PDB file of N, H, CA, C and O in Angstrom:
ATOM      1  N   UNK A   1       3.063   2.607  10.404  1.00  0.00           N
ATOM      2  CA  UNK A   1       4.174   2.039   9.672  1.00  0.00           C
ATOM      3  C   UNK A   1       3.662   1.154   8.546  1.00  0.00           C
ATOM      4  O   UNK A   1       3.367  -0.027   8.734  1.00  0.00           O
ATOM      5  N   UNK A   2       3.570   1.747   7.402  1.00  0.00           N
ATOM      6  H   UNK A   2       3.810   2.706   7.249  1.00  0.00           H
ATOM      7  CA  UNK A   2       3.026   1.050   6.244  1.00  0.00           C
ATOM      8  C   UNK A   2       3.826  -0.193   5.883  1.00  0.00           C
ATOM      9  O   UNK A   2       3.245  -1.226   5.551  1.00  0.00           O
ATOM     10  N   UNK A   3       5.142  -0.108   5.943  1.00  0.00           N
ATOM     11  H   UNK A   3       5.615   0.731   6.213  1.00  0.00           H
ATOM     12  CA  UNK A   3       5.973  -1.249   5.561  1.00  0.00           C
ATOM     13  C   UNK A   3       5.697  -2.457   6.445  1.00  0.00           C
ATOM     14  O   UNK A   3       5.752  -3.590   5.968  1.00  0.00           O
ATOM     15  N   UNK A   4       5.400  -2.239   7.732  1.00  0.00           N
ATOM     16  H   UNK A   4       5.355  -1.318   8.120  1.00  0.00           H
ATOM     17  CA  UNK A   4       5.108  -3.391   8.590  1.00  0.00           C
ATOM     18  C   UNK A   4       3.745  -4.001   8.254  1.00  0.00           C
ATOM     19  O   UNK A   4       3.502  -5.177   8.527  1.00  0.00           O
ATOM     20  N   UNK A   5       2.877  -3.211   7.672  1.00  0.00           N
ATOM     21  H   UNK A   5       3.075  -2.256   7.451  1.00  0.00           H
ATOM     22  CA  UNK A   5       1.572  -3.715   7.236  1.00  0.00           C
ATOM     23  C   UNK A   5       1.742  -4.831   6.215  1.00  0.00           C
ATOM     24  O   UNK A   5       0.991  -5.807   6.226  1.00  0.00           O
ATOM     25  N   UNK A   6       2.725  -4.689   5.334  1.00  0.00           N
ATOM     26  H   UNK A   6       3.334  -3.896   5.325  1.00  0.00           H
ATOM     27  CA  UNK A   6       2.967  -5.712   4.319  1.00  0.00           C
ATOM     28  C   UNK A   6       4.167  -6.596   4.655  1.00  0.00           C
ATOM     29  O   UNK A   6       4.504  -7.487   3.875  1.00  0.00           O
ATOM     30  N   UNK A   7       4.824  -6.367   5.803  1.00  0.00           N
ATOM     31  H   UNK A   7       4.550  -5.643   6.436  1.00  0.00           H
ATOM     32  CA  UNK A   7       5.869  -7.254   6.280  1.00  0.00           C
ATOM     33  C   UNK A   7       7.210  -7.110   5.586  1.00  0.00           C
ATOM     34  O   UNK A   7       7.922  -8.101   5.421  1.00  0.00           O
ATOM     35  N   UNK A   8       7.576  -5.902   5.174  1.00  0.00           N
ATOM     36  H   UNK A   8       6.998  -5.097   5.308  1.00  0.00           H
ATOM     37  CA  UNK A   8       8.871  -5.682   4.527  1.00  0.00           C
ATOM     38  C   UNK A   8       9.577  -4.505   5.194  1.00  0.00           C
ATOM     39  O   UNK A   8       8.983  -3.779   5.992  1.00  0.00           O
ATOM     40  N   UNK A   9      10.840  -4.330   4.857  1.00  0.00           N
ATOM     41  H   UNK A   9      11.322  -4.920   4.209  1.00  0.00           H
ATOM     42  CA  UNK A   9      11.615  -3.231   5.433  1.00  0.00           C
ATOM     43  C   UNK A   9      11.204  -1.904   4.807  1.00  0.00           C
ATOM     44  O   UNK A   9      10.651  -1.879   3.707  1.00  0.00           O
ATOM     45  N   UNK A  10      11.475  -0.791   5.509  1.00  0.00           N
ATOM     46  H   UNK A  10      11.924  -0.811   6.402  1.00  0.00           H
ATOM     47  CA  UNK A  10      11.185   0.528   4.924  1.00  0.00           C
ATOM     48  C   UNK A  10      11.923   0.750   3.605  1.00  0.00           C
ATOM     49  O   UNK A  10      11.384   1.350   2.676  1.00  0.00           O
ATOM     50  N   UNK A  11      13.158   0.263   3.534  1.00  0.00           N
ATOM     51  H   UNK A  11      13.597  -0.224   4.290  1.00  0.00           H
ATOM     52  CA  UNK A  11      13.938   0.422   2.299  1.00  0.00           C
ATOM     53  C   UNK A  11      13.277  -0.305   1.140  1.00  0.00           C
ATOM     54  O   UNK A  11      13.165   0.247   0.045  1.00  0.00           O
ATOM     55  N   UNK A  12      12.837  -1.538   1.370  1.00  0.00           N
ATOM     56  H   UNK A  12      12.929  -1.986   2.260  1.00  0.00           H
ATOM     57  CA  UNK A  12      12.172  -2.314   0.312  1.00  0.00           C
ATOM     58  C   UNK A  12      10.862  -1.658  -0.091  1.00  0.00           C
ATOM     59  O   UNK A  12      10.535  -1.593  -1.276  1.00  0.00           O
ATOM     60  N   UNK A  13      10.104  -1.168   0.899  1.00  0.00           N
ATOM     61  H   UNK A  13      10.369  -1.222   1.861  1.00  0.00           H
ATOM     62  CA  UNK A  13       8.850  -0.499   0.577  1.00  0.00           C
ATOM     63  C   UNK A  13       9.117   0.717  -0.301  1.00  0.00           C
ATOM     64  O   UNK A  13       8.411   0.937  -1.285  1.00  0.00           O
ATOM     65  N   UNK A  14      10.134   1.511   0.047  1.00  0.00           N
ATOM     66  H   UNK A  14      10.707   1.333   0.846  1.00  0.00           H
ATOM     67  CA  UNK A  14      10.489   2.679  -0.766  1.00  0.00           C
ATOM     68  C   UNK A  14      10.865   2.270  -2.186  1.00  0.00           C
ATOM     69  O   UNK A  14      10.520   2.963  -3.143  1.00  0.00           O
ATOM     70  N   UNK A  15      11.571   1.148  -2.329  1.00  0.00           N
ATOM     71  H   UNK A  15      11.852   0.585  -1.552  1.00  0.00           H
ATOM     72  CA  UNK A  15      11.929   0.650  -3.667  1.00  0.00           C
ATOM     73  C   UNK A  15      10.678   0.292  -4.461  1.00  0.00           C
ATOM     74  O   UNK A  15      10.580   0.598  -5.649  1.00  0.00           O
ATOM     75  N   UNK A  16       9.725  -0.355  -3.799  1.00  0.00           N
ATOM     76  H   UNK A  16       9.804  -0.603  -2.834  1.00  0.00           H
ATOM     77  CA  UNK A  16       8.489  -0.753  -4.481  1.00  0.00           C
ATOM     78  C   UNK A  16       7.665   0.468  -4.888  1.00  0.00           C
ATOM     79  O   UNK A  16       7.030   0.464  -5.943  1.00  0.00           O
ATOM     80  N   UNK A  17       7.674   1.503  -4.064  1.00  0.00           N
ATOM     81  H   UNK A  17       8.190   1.506  -3.208  1.00  0.00           H
ATOM     82  CA  UNK A  17       6.982   2.746  -4.427  1.00  0.00           C
ATOM     83  C   UNK A  17       7.694   3.380  -5.624  1.00  0.00           C
ATOM     84  O   UNK A  17       7.050   3.805  -6.584  1.00  0.00           O
ATOM     85  N   UNK A  18       9.028   3.439  -5.560  1.00  0.00           N
ATOM     86  H   UNK A  18       9.551   3.093  -4.780  1.00  0.00           H
ATOM     87  CA  UNK A  18       9.805   4.066  -6.639  1.00  0.00           C
ATOM     88  C   UNK A  18       9.607   3.378  -7.975  1.00  0.00           C
ATOM     89  O   UNK A  18       9.565   4.039  -9.013  1.00  0.00           O
ATOM     90  N   UNK A  19       9.483   2.038  -7.964  1.00  0.00           N
ATOM     91  H   UNK A  19       9.517   1.500  -7.122  1.00  0.00           H
ATOM     92  CA  UNK A  19       9.319   1.337  -9.252  1.00  0.00           C
ATOM     93  C   UNK A  19       7.852   1.110  -9.626  1.00  0.00           C
ATOM     94  O   UNK A  19       7.552   0.444 -10.617  1.00  0.00           O
ATOM     95  N   UNK A  20       6.940   1.672  -8.822  1.00  0.00           N
ATOM     96  H   UNK A  20       7.183   2.213  -8.016  1.00  0.00           H
ATOM     97  CA  UNK A  20       5.525   1.648  -9.185  1.00  0.00           C
ATOM     98  C   UNK A  20       4.751   0.419  -8.731  1.00  0.00           C
ATOM     99  O   UNK A  20       3.572   0.279  -9.054  1.00  0.00           O
ATOM    100  N   UNK A  21       5.404  -0.479  -7.980  1.00  0.00           N
ATOM    101  H   UNK A  21       6.362  -0.365  -7.718  1.00  0.00           H
ATOM    102  CA  UNK A  21       4.682  -1.670  -7.534  1.00  0.00           C
ATOM    103  C   UNK A  21       3.843  -1.422  -6.287  1.00  0.00           C
ATOM    104  O   UNK A  21       2.957  -2.215  -5.968  1.00  0.00           O
ATOM    105  N   UNK A  22       4.114  -0.331  -5.583  1.00  0.00           N
ATOM    106  H   UNK A  22       4.834   0.313  -5.843  1.00  0.00           H
ATOM    107  CA  UNK A  22       3.287   0.123  -4.461  1.00  0.00           C
ATOM    108  C   UNK A  22       2.848   1.559  -4.763  1.00  0.00           C
ATOM    109  O   UNK A  22       3.552   2.291  -5.459  1.00  0.00           O
ATOM    110  N   UNK A  23       1.694   1.958  -4.243  1.00  0.00           N
ATOM    111  H   UNK A  23       1.122   1.364  -3.678  1.00  0.00           H
ATOM    112  CA  UNK A  23       1.204   3.310  -4.519  1.00  0.00           C
ATOM    113  C   UNK A  23       2.041   4.367  -3.804  1.00  0.00           C
ATOM    114  O   UNK A  23       2.682   4.093  -2.789  1.00  0.00           O
ATOM    115  N   UNK A  24       2.023   5.577  -4.353  1.00  0.00           N
ATOM    116  H   UNK A  24       1.503   5.800  -5.177  1.00  0.00           H
ATOM    117  CA  UNK A  24       2.697   6.701  -3.715  1.00  0.00           C
ATOM    118  C   UNK A  24       1.872   7.183  -2.528  1.00  0.00           C
ATOM    119  O   UNK A  24       0.659   6.983  -2.460  1.00  0.00           O
ATOM    120  N   UNK A  25       2.567   7.819  -1.603  1.00  0.00           N
ATOM    121  H   UNK A  25       3.552   7.981  -1.658  1.00  0.00           H
ATOM    122  CA  UNK A  25       1.909   8.366  -0.410  1.00  0.00           C
ATOM    123  C   UNK A  25       1.135   9.632  -0.759  1.00  0.00           C
ATOM    124  O   UNK A  25       1.404  10.292  -1.763  1.00  0.00           O
ATOM    125  N   UNK A  26       0.185   9.946   0.080  1.00  0.00           N
ATOM    126  H   UNK A  26      -0.034   9.410   0.896  1.00  0.00           H
ATOM    127  CA  UNK A  26      -0.499  11.229   0.035  1.00  0.00           C
ATOM    128  C   UNK A  26       0.172  12.113   1.084  1.00  0.00           C
ATOM    129  O   UNK A  26       0.646  11.614   2.105  1.00  0.00           O
ATOM    130  N   UNK A  27       0.214  13.400   0.841  1.00  0.00           N
ATOM    131  H   UNK A  27      -0.171  13.805   0.012  1.00  0.00           H
ATOM    132  CA  UNK A  27       0.833  14.333   1.777  1.00  0.00           C
ATOM    133  C   UNK A  27      -0.258  15.026   2.587  1.00  0.00           C
ATOM    134  O   UNK A  27      -1.143  15.667   2.021  1.00  0.00           O
ATOM    135  N   UNK A  28      -0.196  14.898   3.903  1.00  0.00           N
ATOM    136  H   UNK A  28       0.524  14.378   4.363  1.00  0.00           H
ATOM    137  CA  UNK A  28      -1.146  15.572   4.787  1.00  0.00           C
ATOM    138  C   UNK A  28      -0.344  16.335   5.835  1.00  0.00           C
ATOM    139  O   UNK A  28       0.287  15.735   6.705  1.00  0.00           O
ATOM    140  N   UNK A  29      -0.373  17.658   5.743  1.00  0.00           N
ATOM    141  H   UNK A  29      -0.886  18.145   5.036  1.00  0.00           H
ATOM    142  CA  UNK A  29       0.346  18.515   6.699  1.00  0.00           C
ATOM    143  C   UNK A  29       1.783  18.071   6.925  1.00  0.00           C
ATOM    144  O   UNK A  29       2.226  17.950   8.068  1.00  0.00           O
ATOM    145  N   UNK A  30       2.501  17.832   5.858  1.00  0.00           N
ATOM    146  H   UNK A  30       2.142  17.931   4.930  1.00  0.00           H
ATOM    147  CA  UNK A  30       3.910  17.451   5.970  1.00  0.00           C
ATOM    148  C   UNK A  30       4.159  16.003   6.331  1.00  0.00           C
ATOM    149  O   UNK A  30       5.303  15.603   6.544  1.00  0.00           O
ATOM    150  N   UNK A  31       3.120  15.225   6.402  1.00  0.00           N
ATOM    151  H   UNK A  31       2.190  15.549   6.230  1.00  0.00           H
ATOM    152  CA  UNK A  31       3.258  13.816   6.759  1.00  0.00           C
ATOM    153  C   UNK A  31       2.842  12.944   5.583  1.00  0.00           C
ATOM    154  O   UNK A  31       1.851  13.235   4.913  1.00  0.00           O
ATOM    155  N   UNK A  32       3.599  11.868   5.326  1.00  0.00           N
ATOM    156  H   UNK A  32       4.404  11.631   5.870  1.00  0.00           H
ATOM    157  CA  UNK A  32       3.248  10.917   4.280  1.00  0.00           C
ATOM    158  C   UNK A  32       2.283   9.891   4.855  1.00  0.00           C
ATOM    159  O   UNK A  32       2.527   9.335   5.926  1.00  0.00           O
ATOM    160  N   UNK A  33       1.191   9.641   4.147  1.00  0.00           N
ATOM    161  H   UNK A  33       0.994  10.092   3.277  1.00  0.00           H
ATOM    162  CA  UNK A  33       0.234   8.618   4.554  1.00  0.00           C
ATOM    163  C   UNK A  33      -0.166   7.792   3.341  1.00  0.00           C
ATOM    164  O   UNK A  33      -0.225   8.299   2.220  1.00  0.00           O
ATOM    165  N   UNK A  34      -0.436   6.522   3.576  1.00  0.00           N
ATOM    166  H   UNK A  34      -0.388   6.110   4.486  1.00  0.00           H
ATOM    167  CA  UNK A  34      -0.872   5.623   2.523  1.00  0.00           C
ATOM    168  C   UNK A  34      -2.274   5.126   2.832  1.00  0.00           C
ATOM    169  O   UNK A  34      -2.643   4.936   3.991  1.00  0.00           O
ATOM    170  N   UNK A  35      -3.034   4.922   1.791  1.00  0.00           N
ATOM    171  H   UNK A  35      -2.735   5.076   0.850  1.00  0.00           H
ATOM    172  CA  UNK A  35      -4.383   4.388   1.902  1.00  0.00           C
ATOM    173  C   UNK A  35      -4.299   2.867   1.753  1.00  0.00           C
ATOM    174  O   UNK A  35      -3.866   2.364   0.716  1.00  0.00           O
ATOM    175  N   UNK A  36      -4.711   2.143   2.786  1.00  0.00           N
ATOM    176  H   UNK A  36      -5.062   2.552   3.629  1.00  0.00           H
ATOM    177  CA  UNK A  36      -4.623   0.682   2.705  1.00  0.00           C
ATOM    178  C   UNK A  36      -5.475   0.120   1.581  1.00  0.00           C
ATOM    179  O   UNK A  36      -5.210  -0.979   1.093  1.00  0.00           O
ATOM    180  N   UNK A  37      -6.500   0.864   1.162  1.00  0.00           N
ATOM    181  H   UNK A  37      -6.715   1.757   1.559  1.00  0.00           H
ATOM    182  CA  UNK A  37      -7.318   0.394   0.038  1.00  0.00           C
ATOM    183  C   UNK A  37      -6.531   0.429  -1.267  1.00  0.00           C
ATOM    184  O   UNK A  37      -6.906  -0.243  -2.227  1.00  0.00           O
ATOM    185  N   UNK A  38      -5.446   1.202  -1.319  1.00  0.00           N
ATOM    186  H   UNK A  38      -5.141   1.749  -0.539  1.00  0.00           H
ATOM    187  CA  UNK A  38      -4.553   1.197  -2.483  1.00  0.00           C
ATOM    188  C   UNK A  38      -3.418   0.187  -2.302  1.00  0.00           C
ATOM    189  O   UNK A  38      -2.937  -0.394  -3.275  1.00  0.00           O
ATOM    190  N   UNK A  39      -2.998  -0.015  -1.066  1.00  0.00           N
ATOM    191  H   UNK A  39      -3.389   0.457  -0.276  1.00  0.00           H
ATOM    192  CA  UNK A  39      -1.901  -0.952  -0.791  1.00  0.00           C
ATOM    193  C   UNK A  39      -2.344  -2.393  -0.989  1.00  0.00           C
ATOM    194  O   UNK A  39      -1.601  -3.193  -1.557  1.00  0.00           O
ATOM    195  N   UNK A  40      -3.543  -2.737  -0.528  1.00  0.00           N
ATOM    196  H   UNK A  40      -4.146  -2.087  -0.066  1.00  0.00           H
ATOM    197  CA  UNK A  40      -4.003  -4.126  -0.605  1.00  0.00           C
ATOM    198  C   UNK A  40      -3.957  -4.699  -2.020  1.00  0.00           C
ATOM    199  O   UNK A  40      -3.395  -5.778  -2.203  1.00  0.00           O
ATOM    200  N   UNK A  41      -4.524  -4.027  -3.035  1.00  0.00           N
ATOM    201  H   UNK A  41      -4.981  -3.150  -2.886  1.00  0.00           H
ATOM    202  CA  UNK A  41      -4.438  -4.622  -4.380  1.00  0.00           C
ATOM    203  C   UNK A  41      -3.008  -4.658  -4.921  1.00  0.00           C
ATOM    204  O   UNK A  41      -2.651  -5.575  -5.660  1.00  0.00           O
ATOM    205  N   UNK A  42      -2.189  -3.668  -4.560  1.00  0.00           N
ATOM    206  H   UNK A  42      -2.479  -2.922  -3.959  1.00  0.00           H
ATOM    207  CA  UNK A  42      -0.790  -3.683  -5.001  1.00  0.00           C
ATOM    208  C   UNK A  42      -0.059  -4.872  -4.382  1.00  0.00           C
ATOM    209  O   UNK A  42       0.745  -5.529  -5.043  1.00  0.00           O
ATOM    210  N   UNK A  43      -0.343  -5.142  -3.114  1.00  0.00           N
ATOM    211  H   UNK A  43      -0.996  -4.609  -2.576  1.00  0.00           H
ATOM    212  CA  UNK A  43       0.267  -6.274  -2.430  1.00  0.00           C
ATOM    213  C   UNK A  43      -0.190  -7.595  -3.061  1.00  0.00           C
ATOM    214  O   UNK A  43       0.620  -8.503  -3.252  1.00  0.00           O
ATOM    215  N   UNK A  44      -1.457  -7.701  -3.376  1.00  0.00           N
ATOM    216  H   UNK A  44      -2.114  -6.964  -3.220  1.00  0.00           H
ATOM    217  CA  UNK A  44      -1.970  -8.914  -4.040  1.00  0.00           C
ATOM    218  C   UNK A  44      -1.278  -9.132  -5.375  1.00  0.00           C
ATOM    219  O   UNK A  44      -0.972 -10.268  -5.735  1.00  0.00           O
ATOM    220  N   UNK A  45      -1.030  -8.065  -6.105  1.00  0.00           N
ATOM    221  H   UNK A  45      -1.279  -7.142  -5.812  1.00  0.00           H
ATOM    222  CA  UNK A  45      -0.358  -8.170  -7.398  1.00  0.00           C
ATOM    223  C   UNK A  45       1.079  -8.659  -7.232  1.00  0.00           C
ATOM    224  O   UNK A  45       1.583  -9.386  -8.088  1.00  0.00           O
ATOM    225  N   UNK A  46       1.739  -8.274  -6.152  1.00  0.00           N
ATOM    226  H   UNK A  46       1.330  -7.683  -5.457  1.00  0.00           H
ATOM    227  CA  UNK A  46       3.103  -8.752  -5.900  1.00  0.00           C
ATOM    228  C   UNK A  46       3.118 -10.270  -5.796  1.00  0.00           C
ATOM    229  O   UNK A  46       4.016 -10.912  -6.341  1.00  0.00           O
ATOM    230  N   UNK A  47       2.161 -10.846  -5.120  1.00  0.00           N
ATOM    231  H   UNK A  47       1.432 -10.324  -4.677  1.00  0.00           H
ATOM    232  CA  UNK A  47       2.096 -12.294  -4.979  1.00  0.00           C
ATOM    233  C   UNK A  47       1.903 -12.998  -6.300  1.00  0.00           C
ATOM    234  O   UNK A  47       2.315 -14.146  -6.464  1.00  0.00           O
ATOM    235  N   UNK A  48       1.280 -12.317  -7.242  1.00  0.00           N
ATOM    236  H   UNK A  48       0.946 -11.384  -7.108  1.00  0.00           H
ATOM    237  CA  UNK A  48       1.026 -12.916  -8.543  1.00  0.00           C
ATOM    238  C   UNK A  48       2.274 -12.936  -9.418  1.00  0.00           C
ATOM    239  O   UNK A  48       2.398 -13.783 -10.302  1.00  0.00           O
ATOM    240  N   UNK A  49       3.209 -11.996  -9.174  1.00  0.00           N
ATOM    241  H   UNK A  49       3.108 -11.308  -8.456  1.00  0.00           H
ATOM    242  CA  UNK A  49       4.350 -11.906 -10.079  1.00  0.00           C
ATOM    243  C   UNK A  49       5.695 -12.140  -9.408  1.00  0.00           C
ATOM    244  O   UNK A  49       6.635 -12.552 -10.087  1.00  0.00           O
ATOM    245  N   UNK A  50       5.831 -11.902  -8.126  1.00  0.00           N
ATOM    246  H   UNK A  50       5.068 -11.567  -7.574  1.00  0.00           H
ATOM    247  CA  UNK A  50       7.108 -12.046  -7.424  1.00  0.00           C
ATOM    248  C   UNK A  50       7.049 -13.280  -6.525  1.00  0.00           C
ATOM    249  O   UNK A  50       6.599 -13.198  -5.381  1.00  0.00           O
ATOM    250  N   UNK A  51       7.498 -14.411  -7.037  1.00  0.00           N
ATOM    251  H   UNK A  51       7.863 -14.478  -7.966  1.00  0.00           H
ATOM    252  CA  UNK A  51       7.354 -15.651  -6.270  1.00  0.00           C
ATOM    253  C   UNK A  51       8.675 -16.208  -5.758  1.00  0.00           C
ATOM    254  O   UNK A  51       8.682 -17.265  -5.126  1.00  0.00           O
ATOM    255  N   UNK A  52       9.800 -15.527  -6.013  1.00  0.00           N
ATOM    256  H   UNK A  52       9.794 -14.669  -6.527  1.00  0.00           H
ATOM    257  CA  UNK A  52      11.074 -16.064  -5.528  1.00  0.00           C
ATOM    258  C   UNK A  52      11.315 -15.674  -4.076  1.00  0.00           C
ATOM    259  O   UNK A  52      10.797 -14.666  -3.595  1.00  0.00           O
ATOM    260  N   UNK A  53      12.099 -16.479  -3.395  1.00  0.00           N
ATOM    261  H   UNK A  53      12.519 -17.298  -3.786  1.00  0.00           H
ATOM    262  CA  UNK A  53      12.474 -16.191  -2.002  1.00  0.00           C
ATOM    263  C   UNK A  53      13.837 -15.525  -1.946  1.00  0.00           C
ATOM    264  O   UNK A  53      14.366 -15.315  -0.855  1.00  0.00           O
ATOM    265  N   UNK A  54      14.422 -15.185  -3.089  1.00  0.00           N
ATOM    266  H   UNK A  54      13.992 -15.356  -3.975  1.00  0.00           H
ATOM    267  CA  UNK A  54      15.770 -14.623  -3.131  1.00  0.00           C
ATOM    268  C   UNK A  54      15.903 -13.285  -2.446  1.00  0.00           C
ATOM    269  O   UNK A  54      16.970 -12.991  -1.906  1.00  0.00           O
ATOM    270  N   UNK A  55      14.875 -12.458  -2.440  1.00  0.00           N
ATOM    271  H   UNK A  55      14.008 -12.696  -2.878  1.00  0.00           H
ATOM    272  CA  UNK A  55      14.938 -11.129  -1.844  1.00  0.00           C
ATOM    273  C   UNK A  55      14.094 -11.118  -0.588  1.00  0.00           C
ATOM    274  O   UNK A  55      12.866 -11.085  -0.670  1.00  0.00           O
ATOM    275  N   UNK A  56      14.722 -11.144   0.564  1.00  0.00           N
ATOM    276  H   UNK A  56      15.719 -11.171   0.631  1.00  0.00           H
ATOM    277  CA  UNK A  56      13.987 -11.206   1.809  1.00  0.00           C
ATOM    278  C   UNK A  56      14.002  -9.881   2.573  1.00  0.00           C
ATOM    279  O   UNK A  56      13.549  -9.828   3.716  1.00  0.00           O
ATOM    280  N   UNK A  57      14.515  -8.814   1.961  1.00  0.00           N
ATOM    281  H   UNK A  57      14.883  -8.857   1.032  1.00  0.00           H
ATOM    282  CA  UNK A  57      14.563  -7.531   2.658  1.00  0.00           C
ATOM    283  C   UNK A  57      13.241  -6.815   2.582  1.00  0.00           C
ATOM    284  O   UNK A  57      13.103  -5.716   3.118  1.00  0.00           O
TER     285      UNK A  57
END
């Protein structure tokens, strides 16, 4: 569960992927998988630009 890795809901994670703030999944035999080596820097970048507590989903 990638979204739990970064502590957000699946819906929010999907939004971040859609708007490019999180990396897209790789497809392996019909399954979506994410590389944590791509998620970690994207997550660090979120902390640099998204500092409000208004969106907690």
